[in-house]
NUMIPA-446284 format. One line per field, with one value per residue (C-alpha): residue number from 0; residue in three letters; x, y, z. Coordinates in steps of 0.02 Angstrom, whole numbers, plus 50000, padded with zeros to 5 digits. Layout:
n = c(NUM,...) .
res = c(Ala,...) .
u = c(X,...) .
v = c(Y,...) .
w = c(Z,...) .
This chain:
n = c(0,1,2,3,4,5,6,7,8,9,10,11,12,13,14,15,16,17,18,19,20,21,22,23,24,25,26,27,28,29,30,31,32,33,34,35,36,37,38,39,40,41,42,43,44,45,46,47,48,49,50,51,52,53,54,55,56,57,58,59,60,61,62,63,64,65,66,67,68,69,70,71,72,73,74,75,76,77,78,79,80,81,82,83,84,85,86,87,88,89,90,91,92,93,94,95,96,97,98,99,100,101,102,103,104,105,106,107,108,109,110,111,112,113,114,115,116,117,118,119,120,121,122,123,124,125,126,127,128,129,130,131,132,133,134,135,136,137,138,139,140,141,142,143,144,145,146,147,148,149,150,151,152,153,154,155,156,157,158,159,160,161,162,163,164,165,166,167,168,169,170,171,172,173,174,175,176,177,178,179,180,181,182,183,184,185,186,187,188,189,190,191,192,193,194,195,196,197,198,199,200,201,202,203,204,205,206,207,208,209,210,211,212,213,214,215,216,217,218,219,220,221,222,223,224,225,226,227,228,229,230,231,232,233,234,235,236,237,238,239,240,241,242,243,244,245,246,247,248,249,250,251,252,253,254,255,256,257,258,259,260,261,262,263,264,265,266,267,268,269,270,271,272,273,274,275,276,277,278,279,280,281,282,283,284,285,286,287,288,289,290,291,292,293,294,295,296,297,298,299,300,301,302,303,304,305,306,307,308,309,310,311,312,313,314,315,316,317,318,319,320,321,322,323,324,325,326,327,328,329,330,331,332,333,334,335,336,337,338,339,340,341,342,343,344,345,346,347,348,349,350,351,352,353,354,355,356,357,358,359,360,361,362,363,364,365,366,367,368,369,370,371,372,373,374,375,376,377,378,379,380,381,382,383,384,385,386,387,388,389,390,391,392,393,394,395,396,397,398,399,400,401,402,403,404,405,406,407,408,409,410,411,412,413,414,415,416,417,418,419,420,421,422,423,424,425,426,427,428,429,430,431,432,433,434,435,436,437,438,439,440,441,442,443,444,445,446,447,448,449,450,451,452,453,454,455,456,457,458,459,460,461,462,463,464,465,466,467,468,469,470,471,472,473,474,475,476,477,478,479,480,481,482,483,484,485,486,487,488,489,490,491,492,493,494,495,496,497,498,499,500,501,502,503,504,505,506,507,508,509,510) .
res = c(Unk,Unk,Unk,Unk,Unk,Unk,Unk,Unk,Unk,Unk,Unk,Unk,Unk,Unk,Unk,Unk,Unk,Unk,Unk,Unk,Unk,Unk,Unk,Unk,Unk,Unk,Unk,Unk,Unk,Unk,Unk,Unk,Unk,Unk,Unk,Unk,Unk,Unk,Unk,Unk,Unk,Unk,Unk,Unk,Unk,Unk,Unk,Unk,Unk,Unk,Unk,Unk,Unk,Unk,Unk,Unk,Unk,Unk,Unk,Unk,Unk,Unk,Unk,Unk,Unk,Unk,Unk,Unk,Unk,Unk,Unk,Unk,Unk,Unk,Unk,Unk,Unk,Unk,Unk,Unk,Unk,Unk,Unk,Unk,Unk,Unk,Unk,Unk,Unk,Unk,Unk,Unk,Unk,Unk,Unk,Unk,Unk,Unk,Unk,Unk,Unk,Unk,Unk,Unk,Unk,Unk,Unk,Unk,Unk,Unk,Unk,Unk,Unk,Unk,Unk,Unk,Unk,Unk,Unk,Unk,Unk,Unk,Unk,Unk,Unk,Unk,Unk,Unk,Unk,Unk,Unk,Unk,Unk,Unk,Unk,Unk,Unk,Unk,Unk,Unk,Unk,Unk,Unk,Unk,Unk,Unk,Unk,Unk,Unk,Unk,Unk,Unk,Unk,Unk,Unk,Unk,Unk,Unk,Unk,Unk,Unk,Unk,Unk,Unk,Unk,Unk,Unk,Unk,Unk,Unk,Unk,Unk,Unk,Unk,Unk,Unk,Unk,Unk,Unk,Unk,Unk,Unk,Unk,Unk,Unk,Unk,Unk,Unk,Unk,Unk,Unk,Unk,Unk,Unk,Unk,Unk,Unk,Unk,Unk,Unk,Unk,Unk,Unk,Unk,Unk,Unk,Unk,Unk,Unk,Unk,Unk,Unk,Unk,Unk,Unk,Unk,Unk,Unk,Unk,Unk,Unk,Unk,Unk,Unk,Unk,Unk,Unk,Unk,Unk,Unk,Unk,Unk,Unk,Unk,Unk,Unk,Unk,Unk,Unk,Unk,Unk,Unk,Unk,Unk,Unk,Unk,Unk,Unk,Unk,Unk,Unk,Unk,Unk,Unk,Unk,Unk,Unk,Unk,Unk,Unk,Unk,Unk,Unk,Unk,Unk,Unk,Unk,Unk,Unk,Unk,Unk,Unk,Unk,Unk,Unk,Unk,Unk,Unk,Unk,Unk,Unk,Unk,Unk,Unk,Unk,Unk,Unk,Unk,Unk,Unk,Unk,Unk,Unk,Unk,Unk,Unk,Unk,Unk,Unk,Unk,Unk,Unk,Unk,Unk,Unk,Unk,Unk,Unk,Unk,Unk,Unk,Unk,Unk,Unk,Unk,Unk,Unk,Unk,Unk,Unk,Unk,Unk,Unk,Unk,Unk,Unk,Unk,Unk,Unk,Unk,Unk,Unk,Unk,Unk,Unk,Unk,Unk,Unk,Unk,Unk,Unk,Unk,Unk,Unk,Unk,Unk,Unk,Unk,Unk,Unk,Unk,Unk,Unk,Unk,Unk,Unk,Unk,Unk,Unk,Unk,Unk,Unk,Unk,Unk,Unk,Unk,Unk,Unk,Unk,Unk,Unk,Unk,Unk,Unk,Unk,Unk,Unk,Unk,Unk,Unk,Unk,Unk,Unk,Unk,Unk,Unk,Unk,Unk,Unk,Unk,Unk,Unk,Unk,Unk,Unk,Unk,Unk,Unk,Unk,Unk,Unk,Unk,Unk,Unk,Unk,Unk,Unk,Unk,Unk,Unk,Unk,Unk,Unk,Unk,Unk,Unk,Unk,Unk,Unk,Unk,Unk,Unk,Unk,Unk,Unk,Unk,Unk,Unk,Unk,Unk,Unk,Unk,Unk,Unk,Unk,Unk,Unk,Unk,Unk,Unk,Unk,Unk,Unk,Unk,Unk,Unk,Unk,Unk,Unk,Unk,Unk,Unk,Unk,Unk,Unk,Unk,Unk,Unk,Unk,Unk,Unk,Unk,Unk,Unk,Unk,Unk,Unk,Unk,Unk,Unk,Unk,Unk,Unk,Unk,Unk,Unk,Unk,Unk,Unk,Unk,Unk,Unk,Unk,Unk,Unk,Unk,Unk,Unk,Unk,Unk,Unk,Unk,Unk,Unk,Unk,Unk,Unk,Unk,Unk,Unk,Unk,Unk,Unk,Unk,Unk,Unk,Unk,Unk,Unk,Unk,Unk) .
u = c(48849,48763,48755,48945,48962,48864,48945,49131,49061,49021,49170,49282,49200,49176,49388,49439,49299,49375,49569,49481,49420,49573,49683,49568,49555,49758,49766,49621,49732,49897,49807,49733,49891,49999,49861,49762,49573,49552,49600,49494,49352,49366,49416,49265,49164,49240,49213,49017,49032,49096,48967,48829,48923,48934,48724,48710,48803,48865,48738,48584,48696,48798,48644,48557,48727,48719,48534,48522,48702,48658,48473,48533,48685,48575,48487,48617,48609,48803,48781,48633,48748,48894,48763,48728,48893,48883,48746,48797,48971,48883,48759,48868,48988,48851,48796,48975,49005,48850,48886,49101,49014,48923,49008,49207,49129,49032,49150,49198,49011,48988,49119,49101,48899,48822,48993,49028,49220,49345,49475,49375,49380,49532,49478,49333,49393,49511,49367,49296,49432,49395,49224,49269,49363,49260,49116,49204,49275,49100,49012,49143,49148,48977,48951,49094,48980,48794,48879,48967,49132,49172,49382,49432,49363,49417,49610,49568,49498,49646,49764,49676,49652,49862,49883,49795,49856,50029,49995,49879,50023,50174,50138,50090,50249,50331,50247,50182,50167,50044,49890,49724,49670,49838,49828,49653,49709,49837,49725,49622,49778,49812,49632,49647,49794,49735,49555,49669,49763,49592,49472,49625,49642,49453,49421,49535,49480,49315,49388,49479,49322,49200,49288,49273,49087,49004,48849,48668,48519,48577,48427,48315,48410,48252,48200,48351,48398,48193,48241,48390,48303,48165,48319,48443,48338,48229,48420,48493,48374,48351,48549,48544,48432,48487,48657,48603,48544,48702,48798,48683,48701,48876,48893,48775,48850,49012,48888,48755,48912,48963,48792,48783,48909,49072,49233,49237,49409,49348,49161,49284,49391,49256,49167,49350,49343,49169,49144,49313,49388,49221,49110,49248,49326,49148,49095,49241,49123,48998,49109,49058,48867,48940,49017,48853,48752,48854,48823,48640,48572,48615,48558,48388,48399,48423,48268,48139,48199,48175,48019,48074,47977,48010,48220,48211,48119,48257,48412,48349,48314,48501,48566,48439,48518,48693,48662,48610,48761,48895,48866,48790,48945,49049,48938,48913,49093,49165,49037,49155,49317,49323,49376,49522,49550,49533,49674,49799,49736,49706,49780,49640,49526,49359,49361,49277,49127,48976,49041,48884,48734,48829,48879,48665,48679,48793,48705,48532,48621,48675,48494,48436,48560,48528,48357,48366,48483,48363,48226,48315,48388,48184,48154,48072,48194,48038,48001,48193,48192,48046,48089,48301,48199,48092,48227,48346,48238,48197,48400,48411,48274,48303,48507,48458,48338,48450,48613,48583,48526,48617,48707,48664,48813,48856,48711,48596,48682,48694,48510,48453,48560,48452,48294,48311,48407,48248,48120,48210,48221,48051,47967,48121,48047,47853,47907,48016,47859,47739,47853,47892,47781,47936,47915,48018,48089,48111,48212,48348,48369,48349,48315,48460,48587,48551,48555,48716,48807,48716,48791,48985,48974,48924,49041,49201,49129,49178,49349,49422,49454,49515,49649,49697,49689,49800,49945,49876,49905,49778,49856,49846,49667,49596,49660,49590,49441,49405,49434,49351,49182,49191,49212,49084,48931,48976,48948,48772,48737,48759,48675,48499,48526,48553,48728,48883,48989,48909,49002,48915,48763,48857,48902,48723,48639,48646,48637) .
v = c(50791,50636,50703,50732,50578,50491,50612,50546,50377,50374,50479,50375,50218,50285,50340,50155,50055,50156,50106,49938,49923,49992,49870,49731,49764,49795,49620,49537,49653,49535,49379,49339,49372,49269,49102,49140,49137,48958,48950,49123,49024,48886,49018,49116,48933,48911,49073,49073,48909,49055,49145,48996,48951,49131,49161,48994,49038,49214,49340,49353,49362,49520,49613,49574,49644,49787,49825,49798,49860,50034,50037,49983,50098,50254,50210,50229,50045,49968,49818,49749,49771,49665,49540,49558,49515,49369,49286,49316,49259,49086,49081,49081,48957,48833,48861,48841,48670,48583,48662,48611,48433,48432,48482,48427,48245,48286,48386,48271,48252,48430,48484,48348,48330,48514,48624,48504,48522,48389,48520,48645,48505,48574,48750,48695,48609,48763,48866,48837,48897,49058,49057,49031,49188,49283,49257,49305,49469,49518,49534,49632,49730,49750,49806,49945,50008,49995,50099,50221,50188,50154,50188,50011,49910,50047,50004,49840,49842,49928,49812,49659,49689,49730,49571,49466,49540,49506,49323,49265,49348,49291,49109,49096,49190,49070,48886,48924,48831,48708,48610,48734,48614,48666,48848,48903,48809,48915,49085,49007,49002,49173,49226,49138,49219,49389,49327,49259,49429,49524,49429,49431,49602,49655,49526,49626,49800,49730,49690,49848,49966,49876,49868,49772,49848,49921,50041,49990,49872,49752,49658,49539,49355,49275,49406,49435,49298,49292,49476,49405,49277,49381,49488,49340,49210,49329,49385,49225,49129,49269,49267,49087,49072,49244,49159,48967,49057,49157,48993,48902,49043,49026,48831,48852,48990,48882,48708,48803,48863,48700,48638,48785,48707,48781,48629,48647,48741,48879,48885,48902,49042,49132,49126,49181,49321,49387,49366,49384,49536,49617,49642,49678,49819,49868,49863,49992,50139,50024,50038,50209,50122,50000,50131,50205,50049,50016,50168,50194,50021,50051,50240,50187,50063,50197,50323,50175,50138,50343,50338,50457,50411,50577,50562,50368,50478,50619,50489,50360,50499,50566,50403,50390,50541,50519,50356,50424,50572,50449,50310,50362,50453,50330,50194,50309,50336,50170,50091,50171,50162,49966,49920,50020,49981,49800,49780,49883,49787,49612,49590,49523,49604,49523,49583,49729,49642,49691,49854,49953,49834,49782,49941,49995,49823,49885,50031,49963,49862,49969,50053,49888,49893,50053,50020,49859,49920,50040,49906,49819,49979,50004,49832,49756,49624,49488,49624,49632,49445,49426,49537,49486,49279,49340,49435,49308,49161,49277,49290,49101,49069,49185,49150,48950,48977,49105,49028,48866,48921,48897,49073,49161,49136,49262,49377,49274,49303,49492,49492,49404,49520,49677,49612,49553,49725,49814,49713,49702,49905,49904,49789,49868,50037,49991,49893,50071,50196,50093,50076,50249,50338,50386,50520,50490,50632,50597,50748,50727,50569,50497,50664,50791,50667,50519,50656,50750,50577,50502,50696,50678,50465,50526,50655,50538,50405,50555,50606,50456,50388,50569,50578,50401,50427,50583,50456,50492,50325,50221,50269,50467,50462,50381,50487,50659,50579,50541,50740,50784,50696,50739,50923,50918,50804,50922,51101,50982,50964,51146,51216,51118,51193,51024,50991,51048,50942,50770,50709,50834,50736,50589,50659,50696,50547,50498,50657) .
w = c(50663,50600,50419,50425,50491,50321,50208,50257,50275,50087,50060,50112,50047,49877,49876,49925,49831,49679,49730,49777,49597,49500,49589,49573,49380,49366,49453,49340,49166,49251,49296,49120,49022,49142,49131,48972,48915,48954,49143,49167,49109,49221,49355,49320,49332,49519,49567,49557,49678,49810,49772,49817,49999,50035,50017,50115,50279,50298,50170,50278,50450,50361,50324,50512,50584,50472,50512,50687,50725,50641,50734,50916,50879,50820,51007,51107,51128,51101,51207,51100,50950,51026,51055,50870,50821,50927,50876,50668,50720,50796,50677,50536,50601,50627,50446,50370,50469,50399,50238,50231,50289,50119,50003,50048,50004,49865,49777,49658,49603,49605,49482,49342,49355,49406,49339,49184,49211,49344,49326,49469,49601,49654,49675,49733,49892,49921,49920,50093,50180,50079,50125,50316,50327,50223,50325,50470,50403,50321,50486,50586,50439,50405,50607,50573,50411,50526,50670,50535,50587,50413,50446,50493,50365,50230,50275,50276,50083,50035,50115,50074,49915,49880,49979,49846,49703,49752,49837,49670,49567,49664,49677,49469,49452,49554,49521,49309,49231,49307,49226,49211,49387,49483,49408,49470,49629,49646,49624,49754,49881,49852,49903,50035,50111,50104,50186,50333,50354,50350,50454,50574,50585,50566,50728,50810,50784,50835,51010,51024,50969,51060,51232,51404,51455,51313,51354,51333,51403,51302,51177,51245,51218,51185,51043,50967,50847,50806,50713,50670,50583,50507,50426,50379,50320,50160,50134,50130,50042,49923,49870,49866,49734,49643,49665,49607,49440,49419,49453,49319,49195,49239,49203,49044,48932,48883,48873,48756,48645,48626,48586,48464,48381,48450,48533,48731,48704,48603,48713,48864,48820,48737,48920,48990,48892,48927,49104,49166,49042,48955,49095,49234,49123,49114,49275,49333,49364,49501,49614,49673,49675,49784,49926,49923,49973,50107,50193,50130,50194,50378,50372,50302,50447,50559,50456,50495,50680,50706,50592,50477,50335,50240,50284,50189,50033,50031,50047,49910,49788,49804,49806,49635,49588,49620,49505,49363,49368,49400,49308,49133,49070,49127,49021,48884,48889,48916,48786,48658,48713,48788,48624,48604,48810,48786,48652,48754,48925,48881,48730,48690,48532,48581,48732,48670,48589,48638,48741,48689,48754,48900,48937,48956,49057,49193,49179,49252,49363,49466,49458,49507,49651,49728,49739,49811,49936,49973,50006,50123,50226,50260,50304,50154,50122,50055,49916,49853,49877,49753,49616,49613,49591,49468,49369,49379,49328,49180,49130,49165,49039,48912,48907,48891,48763,48661,48670,48608,48450,48285,48249,48418,48551,48661,48583,48687,48872,48800,48759,48953,49047,48937,48974,49165,49222,49155,49248,49395,49403,49367,49508,49619,49585,49612,49764,49849,49803,49908,50036,50054,49922,49830,49691,49534,49453,49258,49224,49358,49347,49189,49065,49108,49153,48995,48862,48919,48939,48759,48666,48793,48705,48529,48521,48584,48456,48294,48405,48434,48278,48202,48337,48308,48106,48143,48212,48409,48495,48556,48753,48738,48626,48761,48881,48786,48730,48916,48977,48843,48862,49041,49000,48892,49006,49137,49021,48958,49138,49192,49045,49093,49259,49342,49440,49374,49492,49515,49645,49741,49715,49761,49936,49982,49959,50153,50198) .
């Protein structure tokens, strides 16, 4: 029954993630058309602040809630799981109060001195209620993930995406035109509206699921805060430092472009195109990886609680195999079709620039994420933290050094992404191998899906100009090439004797 529960959880979360990613992508397409590349750049400048605030307040508590809820649920102690949720909510509210009291008075200084653009101040202030609601939502959401009850957060996630899309686009349609600062403020207001719904809904669903008298003995009051702290602190600090480096990279990109010779408006527009259009377009397939990671972390926590390293090895190996089977062909096809998709969706030809190397970087990021999630699920948060910080620092240094050079421009960001993700994958793999003695399966994980994806990408690269040259429009040509590439990829996998249906592996990674 547990295996079937895990399979259903993965399937449901995969479907929800794909739907949410698709809705989010459509939302981003319309958003970019309504506000333009410069406002998108300003919006992308504000977003990393949200990640930093979440790291300071909520990220560690959400992971602790997921891990400990999974462990207590596996032992049948639901009362202890409820205590975990209460302690995590209390810890989050305490941390948020401190951070908000510091951030609000310093918002002007942060926007001017740290972000480098005074127009980001309004969006920064409006992020505070958004972070408060998101933190409460995520703690209750990760309780459901930890206990294997994914339906409540799945339904909420779908509604949240639809509400955010309607709220943001509706506010922009009603109030535009506005100044860039107020436009970003309208976007964040729409985000707050959807977070109100999610936080309230998940809180109510949690209380109904828990009931008045949860079963079990409960957890020792003296030791529970310590257990939460041992998980939350390293995760929180890792997330904080990683997001600080990510925020520094985001702030640095337009500044280094200006140093290399671009004017401020051009630099902000280029930044908006790269991080607000190109990368999200290439990251569409990562919805599957997010779903796997959400299920994998509590399942590995269960394996650790039950003393089953063999089960942990099997689950981690299936997750890595599924990552290769699903992400490599998607990245190969997007690398070829991204320029045409950018012209059709964003009406911005430059959004297809750097598609090939960025696709490689996105694929490596997926491996890094799955390996990092495995370490967190096995209780190796310190190793995951160390590896993330090292790879993040490398990306920051390379981006800073290369983008300031004349003629390099955004190539410096791409170079930093590739080098840092390769390093992150290597470090996470080494730590995971030491933790559970996981054996590297080169043929099934890399060679077979990699060669099949490469063949599909090369053939589509030849087929697309032939179809468009024969008079077929870009939309039907993209659809035809995608269908041909998928069929060719599956046939090549079958010829190598691997898996003819990649989704079958995706469903087995937590069985």
